Residue frames as qw, qx, qy, qz and C-alpha x, y, z in Angstrom:
[[0.655, -0.203, -0.524, -0.505, 122.39, 240.32, 113.26],
 [0.497, -0.401, 0.556, -0.532, 121.02, 239.30, 116.65],
 [0.601, 0.088, -0.772, -0.185, 120.86, 235.57, 117.33],
 [0.715, -0.388, 0.328, -0.481, 119.35, 233.13, 119.86],
 [0.438, 0.293, -0.849, 0.025, 120.80, 229.75, 120.87],
 [0.757, -0.319, 0.299, -0.486, 119.08, 226.97, 122.77],
 [0.167, 0.260, -0.951, 0.006, 120.03, 223.38, 123.72],
 [0.802, -0.123, 0.046, -0.582, 117.21, 220.81, 123.86],
 [0.030, 0.346, -0.936, 0.060, 118.06, 217.52, 125.38],
 [0.837, -0.047, -0.221, -0.498, 115.90, 214.43, 124.76],
 [0.778, -0.425, 0.421, -0.192, 116.07, 211.17, 126.73],
 [0.668, -0.113, 0.674, 0.294, 117.31, 208.94, 123.89],
 [0.132, -0.190, 0.594, 0.770, 117.83, 208.81, 120.11],
 [0.020, 0.462, 0.837, 0.293, 114.29, 207.70, 119.31],
 [0.078, -0.816, -0.457, 0.346, 112.73, 210.51, 121.29],
 [0.198, -0.531, 0.261, 0.781, 115.21, 212.96, 119.69],
 [0.089, 0.048, 0.726, 0.680, 114.21, 211.84, 116.20],
 [0.038, -0.630, -0.774, -0.055, 110.47, 211.81, 116.90],
 [0.169, -0.798, -0.272, 0.511, 110.58, 215.28, 118.47],
 [0.173, -0.436, 0.377, 0.799, 112.75, 216.75, 115.73],
 [0.110, 0.287, 0.805, 0.508, 110.45, 215.43, 113.04],
 [0.072, -0.788, -0.606, 0.083, 107.47, 217.05, 114.75],
 [0.220, -0.718, -0.003, 0.661, 109.46, 220.28, 115.15],
 [0.213, -0.116, 0.598, 0.764, 110.42, 220.22, 111.47],
 [0.037, 0.556, 0.756, 0.342, 106.77, 219.83, 110.33],
 [0.159, -0.849, -0.425, 0.272, 105.63, 222.65, 112.64],
 [0.311, -0.552, 0.197, 0.748, 108.46, 224.91, 111.57],
 [0.173, 0.093, 0.688, 0.698, 107.76, 224.40, 107.90],
 [0.045, -0.698, -0.703, -0.125, 103.97, 224.84, 108.42],
 [0.218, -0.814, -0.218, 0.493, 104.59, 228.12, 110.32],
 [0.245, -0.366, 0.397, 0.805, 106.92, 229.39, 107.62],
 [0.111, 0.316, 0.749, 0.571, 104.40, 228.59, 104.89],
 [0.095, -0.779, -0.590, 0.191, 101.83, 230.59, 106.78],
 [0.193, -0.763, 0.068, 0.613, 104.14, 233.59, 106.22],
 [0.285, 0.696, -0.433, -0.498, 105.59, 232.93, 102.76],
 [0.868, 0.117, 0.475, 0.084, 106.08, 230.42, 100.00],
 [0.890, -0.028, -0.455, 0.019, 108.15, 228.74, 98.87],
 [0.600, -0.733, 0.317, -0.042, 110.13, 227.60, 101.93],
 [0.618, 0.587, -0.509, 0.121, 113.77, 226.64, 101.59],
 [0.805, -0.521, 0.276, -0.068, 115.41, 223.80, 103.67],
 [0.395, 0.607, -0.689, 0.031, 118.92, 222.39, 103.63],
 [0.951, -0.265, -0.056, -0.150, 119.19, 218.77, 104.63],
 [0.166, -0.665, 0.724, -0.076, 122.03, 216.82, 106.29],
 [0.762, 0.138, -0.617, -0.141, 123.04, 213.23, 106.25],
 [0.002, -0.323, 0.812, -0.485, 123.77, 210.58, 108.95],
 [0.253, -0.223, -0.941, 0.014, 121.88, 207.98, 110.83],
 [0.010, 0.449, 0.583, -0.677, 119.96, 210.30, 113.16],
 [0.258, 0.338, -0.183, -0.886, 118.96, 212.53, 110.20],
 [0.322, -0.015, -0.833, -0.449, 117.66, 209.49, 108.24],
 [0.164, -0.386, -0.857, 0.301, 115.51, 208.53, 111.34],
 [0.120, 0.458, 0.269, -0.839, 114.15, 212.01, 111.55],
 [0.320, 0.218, -0.478, -0.788, 113.14, 211.95, 107.87],
 [0.298, -0.195, -0.908, -0.220, 111.38, 208.64, 108.24],
 [0.056, -0.476, -0.717, 0.506, 109.44, 209.96, 111.18],
 [0.206, 0.364, -0.081, -0.905, 108.45, 213.00, 109.15],
 [0.341, 0.052, -0.734, -0.585, 107.06, 210.64, 106.42],
 [0.339, -0.288, -0.894, 0.049, 105.16, 208.52, 108.99],
 [0.008, 0.217, 0.493, -0.842, 103.76, 211.42, 110.94],
 [0.158, 0.671, 0.723, 0.050, 99.93, 211.91, 110.66],
 [0.017, -0.872, -0.182, 0.454, 100.58, 215.65, 110.88],
 [0.425, -0.175, 0.481, 0.747, 102.79, 215.82, 107.75],
 [0.208, 0.641, 0.635, 0.377, 99.68, 216.93, 105.75],
 [0.164, -0.880, -0.243, 0.374, 99.95, 220.28, 107.57],
 [0.221, -0.577, 0.425, 0.661, 102.75, 221.11, 105.13],
 [0.734, 0.646, 0.073, -0.196, 102.29, 221.68, 101.47],
 [0.689, -0.362, 0.438, 0.449, 105.51, 219.74, 100.51],
 [0.593, 0.535, 0.410, 0.441, 105.24, 220.92, 96.85],
 [0.061, 0.953, 0.013, 0.297, 105.90, 224.43, 98.16],
 [0.592, -0.712, 0.328, 0.187, 109.14, 223.39, 99.82],
 [0.614, 0.674, -0.400, 0.089, 112.56, 223.50, 98.10],
 [0.883, -0.417, 0.169, 0.132, 115.04, 220.93, 99.40],
 [0.401, 0.774, -0.451, 0.192, 118.75, 221.59, 99.23],
 [0.907, -0.215, -0.260, 0.251, 121.80, 220.02, 100.94],
 [0.304, -0.926, 0.198, 0.102, 124.34, 221.51, 103.35],
 [0.073, -0.639, 0.720, 0.260, 127.07, 219.28, 101.96],
 [0.932, 0.253, 0.058, -0.254, 127.65, 216.28, 99.81],
 [0.655, -0.331, 0.599, 0.320, 130.15, 213.54, 99.04],
 [0.385, 0.633, -0.384, -0.551, 131.56, 213.80, 95.57],
 [0.378, -0.040, 0.919, 0.100, 130.38, 210.37, 94.33],
 [0.104, -0.125, -0.711, -0.684, 128.28, 209.20, 91.43],
 [0.558, -0.153, -0.048, -0.814, 124.51, 209.68, 91.35],
 [0.874, -0.170, -0.304, -0.339, 122.64, 207.05, 93.33],
 [0.500, 0.231, -0.726, 0.412, 125.67, 206.01, 95.48],
 [0.605, -0.569, -0.557, -0.005, 124.47, 204.87, 98.84],
 [0.535, -0.314, -0.286, 0.730, 127.00, 207.14, 100.63],
 [0.067, 0.341, 0.212, 0.913, 125.51, 210.31, 99.14],
 [0.115, 0.210, 0.534, -0.811, 123.35, 212.42, 101.43],
 [0.477, 0.184, -0.260, -0.819, 120.98, 212.90, 98.58],
 [0.506, 0.010, -0.830, -0.233, 120.45, 209.16, 98.23],
 [0.176, -0.175, -0.814, 0.526, 119.70, 208.78, 101.90],
 [0.250, 0.282, 0.318, -0.870, 117.14, 211.51, 101.99],
 [0.525, 0.129, -0.488, -0.685, 115.37, 210.28, 98.86],
 [0.467, -0.074, -0.881, -0.027, 115.07, 206.81, 100.26],
 [0.111, -0.188, -0.726, 0.652, 114.01, 207.98, 103.70],
 [0.180, 0.596, 0.587, -0.518, 111.24, 210.41, 102.66],
 [0.159, 0.500, -0.181, -0.832, 111.57, 212.61, 99.60],
 [0.151, 0.008, -0.830, -0.538, 110.68, 210.04, 96.97],
 [0.097, -0.458, -0.882, 0.053, 107.52, 209.02, 98.86],
 [0.074, 0.596, 0.297, -0.742, 106.42, 212.71, 99.27],
 [0.476, 0.560, 0.586, 0.342, 106.25, 212.89, 95.43],
 [0.099, -0.790, -0.053, 0.602, 107.67, 216.34, 95.37],
 [0.571, 0.819, -0.021, -0.049, 108.12, 218.23, 92.11],
 [0.865, -0.003, 0.035, 0.500, 111.57, 217.20, 90.92],
 [0.329, 0.669, -0.011, 0.667, 112.41, 220.86, 90.17],
 [0.413, -0.815, 0.105, -0.393, 112.10, 221.57, 93.89],
 [0.891, -0.386, 0.161, 0.175, 114.70, 219.08, 94.87],
 [0.324, 0.896, -0.289, 0.090, 118.26, 220.47, 94.49],
 [0.916, -0.292, 0.089, 0.261, 120.99, 217.91, 94.98],
 [0.197, -0.789, 0.442, 0.378, 124.62, 218.94, 94.87],
 [0.697, 0.539, -0.379, -0.284, 126.19, 217.80, 91.55],
 [0.927, -0.238, 0.289, 0.022, 127.43, 214.24, 91.49],
 [0.372, -0.572, 0.576, 0.450, 130.70, 213.01, 90.26],
 [0.460, 0.235, 0.755, 0.403, 129.20, 211.56, 87.10],
 [0.238, 0.877, 0.417, -0.004, 127.60, 214.99, 86.22],
 [0.086, 0.965, -0.240, 0.064, 130.68, 217.30, 86.66],
 [0.756, 0.412, -0.423, 0.283, 134.39, 216.73, 86.51],
 [0.398, 0.189, -0.538, 0.719, 135.62, 218.37, 89.78],
 [0.304, -0.605, -0.614, 0.405, 134.44, 219.51, 93.22],
 [0.120, -0.332, 0.019, 0.936, 135.23, 223.06, 92.13],
 [0.203, -0.150, -0.608, -0.753, 132.88, 222.72, 89.17],
 [0.342, -0.490, -0.802, -0.015, 130.23, 221.16, 91.45],
 [0.260, -0.508, -0.398, 0.719, 130.52, 224.16, 93.85],
 [0.008, 0.194, -0.248, -0.949, 130.20, 226.64, 91.06],
 [0.281, -0.291, -0.727, -0.555, 127.16, 224.98, 89.55],
 [0.356, -0.581, -0.709, 0.183, 125.40, 224.74, 93.00],
 [0.177, -0.420, -0.213, 0.864, 126.24, 228.32, 93.83],
 [0.163, -0.014, -0.427, -0.889, 124.49, 229.42, 90.64],
 [0.386, -0.381, -0.784, -0.302, 121.57, 227.31, 91.40],
 [0.337, -0.438, -0.621, 0.556, 121.29, 228.71, 94.89],
 [0.047, -0.064, -0.090, -0.993, 120.12, 231.96, 93.41],
 [0.435, -0.446, -0.648, -0.438, 116.66, 230.43, 93.67],
 [0.566, -0.577, -0.513, 0.289, 117.05, 230.67, 97.49],
 [0.365, -0.062, -0.112, 0.922, 118.36, 234.23, 97.30],
 [0.042, 0.899, 0.428, -0.088, 116.76, 237.67, 97.26],
 [0.417, 0.744, 0.037, 0.521, 117.84, 240.89, 95.71],
 [0.273, -0.876, 0.195, -0.347, 118.51, 242.48, 99.14],
 [0.838, -0.481, 0.258, 0.028, 120.65, 239.57, 100.35],
 [0.051, 0.726, -0.660, -0.187, 124.35, 238.94, 99.83],
 [0.063, -0.196, 0.979, -0.004, 123.97, 235.16, 100.50],
 [0.471, -0.220, -0.750, -0.410, 121.34, 232.64, 99.75],
 [0.357, -0.294, 0.487, -0.741, 118.74, 232.50, 102.51],
 [0.427, -0.144, -0.886, -0.111, 117.29, 229.40, 104.00],
 [0.585, -0.563, -0.057, -0.582, 114.32, 229.16, 106.34],
 [0.846, -0.433, 0.295, -0.103, 115.88, 226.00, 108.01],
 [0.505, 0.566, -0.650, 0.034, 119.21, 224.34, 107.84],
 [0.925, -0.356, 0.081, -0.105, 119.80, 220.92, 109.39],
 [0.336, 0.674, -0.635, 0.171, 123.32, 219.91, 110.38],
 [0.929, -0.264, -0.226, 0.124, 124.98, 216.98, 111.95],
 [0.141, -0.882, 0.432, -0.123, 128.20, 217.14, 113.92],
 [0.791, 0.297, -0.515, 0.143, 131.24, 214.92, 113.52],
 [0.800, -0.486, -0.221, 0.274, 133.36, 213.50, 116.38],
 [0.538, -0.036, -0.019, 0.842, 135.95, 216.18, 115.50],
 [0.015, 0.676, 0.391, -0.625, 133.23, 218.81, 115.75],
 [0.037, -0.042, 0.529, 0.847, 132.98, 219.49, 111.99],
 [0.483, 0.538, 0.487, -0.489, 129.64, 220.55, 110.46],
 [0.663, 0.696, -0.084, -0.263, 128.65, 220.15, 106.88],
 [0.903, 0.136, -0.031, 0.406, 132.09, 219.42, 105.30],
 [0.033, 0.868, -0.273, 0.413, 133.78, 222.27, 107.24],
 [0.899, -0.208, -0.305, 0.238, 136.58, 220.39, 108.99],
 [0.489, -0.818, 0.091, 0.288, 139.07, 221.62, 111.65],
 [0.500, -0.476, 0.427, 0.584, 142.10, 223.34, 110.21],
 [0.509, 0.402, 0.583, 0.488, 140.77, 223.72, 106.67],
 [0.148, -0.114, 0.097, 0.978, 140.99, 227.05, 104.90],
 [0.216, -0.463, -0.606, -0.610, 137.37, 226.91, 103.80],
 [0.350, -0.613, -0.596, 0.383, 136.47, 227.73, 107.48],
 [0.206, -0.493, -0.033, 0.845, 137.61, 231.36, 106.70],
 [0.166, 0.353, 0.624, 0.677, 135.64, 231.63, 103.37],
 [0.083, 0.489, 0.411, -0.765, 133.63, 234.84, 103.43],
 [0.272, 0.387, -0.296, -0.830, 132.66, 235.44, 99.78],
 [0.378, 0.064, -0.824, -0.416, 131.66, 232.11, 98.25],
 [0.719, -0.223, 0.167, -0.637, 128.43, 230.37, 99.19],
 [0.990, -0.017, 0.136, -0.046, 129.65, 226.90, 98.17],
 [0.074, 0.753, -0.643, -0.118, 133.12, 225.45, 97.95],
 [0.919, 0.148, -0.361, -0.049, 134.76, 222.22, 97.00],
 [0.553, -0.655, 0.502, -0.111, 136.84, 220.24, 99.51],
 [0.752, 0.426, -0.497, -0.076, 139.59, 217.94, 98.24],
 [0.391, 0.312, -0.763, 0.410, 141.32, 216.89, 101.51],
 [0.703, -0.481, -0.007, -0.524, 138.51, 215.90, 103.89],
 [0.124, -0.465, 0.839, -0.255, 139.94, 213.69, 106.75],
 [0.638, 0.111, 0.685, -0.333, 137.00, 211.37, 106.39],
 [0.154, 0.005, 0.815, 0.559, 136.50, 209.31, 103.25],
 [0.708, 0.440, 0.201, 0.515, 135.66, 210.29, 100.59],
 [0.445, -0.360, -0.064, 0.817, 138.16, 213.11, 100.68],
 [0.023, 0.122, 0.361, 0.924, 136.37, 215.09, 97.92],
 [0.013, -0.627, -0.730, 0.271, 133.21, 216.88, 98.96],
 [0.035, 0.476, 0.245, 0.844, 131.10, 219.95, 98.35],
 [0.322, -0.501, -0.655, 0.465, 129.87, 222.18, 101.13],
 [0.070, -0.909, -0.240, -0.333, 127.98, 225.34, 101.99],
 [0.424, 0.283, -0.398, 0.763, 130.11, 227.90, 103.81],
 [0.263, -0.395, -0.623, 0.621, 129.53, 229.60, 107.15],
 [0.121, 0.134, -0.015, -0.983, 128.19, 232.83, 105.70],
 [0.495, -0.153, -0.607, -0.602, 125.29, 230.79, 104.27],
 [0.484, -0.327, -0.789, 0.193, 124.72, 228.64, 107.34],
 [0.242, -0.368, -0.502, 0.745, 124.67, 231.67, 109.55],
 [0.192, 0.013, -0.184, -0.964, 122.24, 233.65, 107.37],
 [0.339, -0.324, -0.841, -0.269, 119.46, 231.07, 107.87],
 [0.499, -0.560, -0.026, -0.661, 116.42, 231.90, 109.88],
 [0.788, -0.468, 0.326, -0.232, 116.94, 228.64, 111.85],
 [0.479, 0.458, -0.748, 0.035, 119.89, 226.29, 112.04],
 [0.873, -0.382, 0.147, -0.265, 119.54, 222.93, 113.91],
 [0.260, 0.510, -0.815, 0.090, 122.45, 220.86, 114.96],
 [0.903, -0.200, -0.040, -0.377, 121.29, 217.38, 115.68],
 [0.244, 0.507, -0.797, 0.220, 123.58, 214.98, 117.65],
 [0.909, -0.270, -0.027, -0.317, 122.97, 211.45, 119.14],
 [0.949, -0.037, -0.239, 0.200, 125.07, 209.08, 121.20],
 [0.620, -0.718, 0.099, 0.301, 128.03, 209.26, 123.54],
 [0.713, 0.095, 0.298, 0.628, 130.44, 209.29, 120.67],
 [0.226, 0.687, 0.253, 0.642, 129.37, 212.87, 119.95],
 [0.478, -0.806, -0.297, 0.181, 129.54, 214.12, 123.61],
 [0.537, -0.385, 0.100, 0.744, 133.00, 215.62, 123.39],
 [0.248, 0.295, 0.459, 0.801, 132.24, 217.34, 120.07],
 [0.198, -0.787, -0.492, -0.316, 128.99, 218.81, 121.43],
 [0.522, -0.765, -0.193, 0.325, 130.62, 220.11, 124.59],
 [0.497, -0.214, 0.207, 0.815, 133.63, 221.57, 122.73],
 [0.131, 0.488, 0.508, 0.698, 131.29, 223.35, 120.29],
 [0.321, -0.807, -0.389, -0.308, 129.05, 224.85, 123.02],
 [0.588, -0.786, -0.059, 0.182, 131.74, 225.56, 125.66],
 [0.534, -0.378, 0.310, 0.690, 134.69, 226.61, 123.49],
 [0.426, 0.805, 0.077, -0.406, 135.26, 228.54, 120.36],
 [0.050, -0.631, 0.672, 0.385, 138.07, 226.77, 118.53],
 [0.382, 0.083, 0.896, 0.210, 136.17, 224.09, 116.60],
 [0.053, -0.155, -0.582, -0.796, 134.13, 224.48, 113.46],
 [0.264, -0.580, -0.749, -0.181, 130.74, 223.75, 115.06],
 [0.268, -0.546, -0.374, 0.700, 131.30, 226.61, 117.53],
 [0.064, -0.154, 0.268, 0.949, 131.02, 228.98, 114.53],
 [0.112, -0.491, -0.770, -0.392, 127.30, 227.94, 113.77],
 [0.041, -0.380, -0.382, 0.841, 125.24, 231.07, 114.56],
 [0.008, 0.512, 0.665, 0.544, 121.96, 231.33, 112.63],
 [0.263, -0.490, -0.013, -0.831, 119.35, 233.80, 113.58],
 [0.766, -0.409, 0.292, -0.401, 118.05, 231.06, 115.79],
 [0.412, 0.420, -0.808, 0.035, 120.39, 228.15, 116.53],
 [0.831, -0.319, 0.159, -0.428, 118.99, 225.02, 118.11],
 [0.165, 0.393, -0.901, 0.076, 121.13, 222.21, 119.43],
 [0.860, -0.111, -0.013, -0.499, 118.89, 219.12, 119.46],
 [0.268, 0.435, -0.842, 0.171, 120.70, 216.28, 121.24],
 [0.824, -0.371, -0.398, -0.159, 119.97, 213.17, 123.27],
 [0.636, -0.757, 0.138, -0.063, 121.13, 212.67, 126.83],
 [0.883, -0.114, 0.193, 0.412, 124.19, 210.68, 125.73],
 [0.533, 0.545, 0.137, 0.633, 125.39, 213.37, 123.38],
 [0.165, -0.854, 0.025, -0.492, 124.86, 215.96, 126.11],
 [0.860, -0.365, -0.284, 0.217, 126.81, 213.95, 128.64],
 [0.626, -0.037, -0.158, 0.763, 129.86, 216.34, 128.76],
 [0.011, 0.708, 0.161, 0.688, 127.99, 219.64, 128.93],
 [0.416, -0.248, -0.565, 0.668, 128.40, 221.74, 132.07],
 [0.048, -0.086, -0.096, 0.990, 127.00, 225.19, 131.38],
 [0.429, -0.171, -0.427, -0.777, 123.48, 224.24, 130.46],
 [0.420, -0.005, 0.704, -0.573, 120.54, 223.29, 132.65],
 [0.232, -0.047, -0.860, -0.453, 118.55, 220.41, 131.31]]
């Protein structure tokens, strides 16, 4: 599969969030002009929450039929439903609840009060992902996957040195020994991330600069393996501070 990668650098975090929200609305609207429903996987983190709020506040959000969008998550902390540290909770508070989307179109990863183990959570979510699949595809297909990047250059809950980085068959796996709390998580795998039509990695702040440069200028960190059909790195100038090979 051929792929295209680009790096877009914005002046600061606010401009990054505003521009990414507009890009998200345009991307979904364009996808809906071609097919429905559209499938998106969300991420967590401060910059993602800001993007979601800008989507909700945008006067152009009516260009999208939000009830024809299915929302998923790239990874999740294995915590009880409603916990403030769950990516699902963050996204619901930032924009999903206000959009009044059909509950059947919102697909959170199973919470710790719904299933007993991360392995069970992964199996349940993999089964549900059939909605995003197609008979001709080996892996579920997303129109758009949003990702953050950690200071260690992890994406989703795919951390350096973990065996799940090499997973080729499963679409979702449980993680028990994440180096960041909580240690138990559920995550999509690289075969799913890299089968998406578009993957966006969003990064803000100088604390992410080393991770961004290592992902784009080396090949030995998890984020370097992100390779959707189109991969966009959407960053602010601080996060791009250590890059050398890209013209801004």
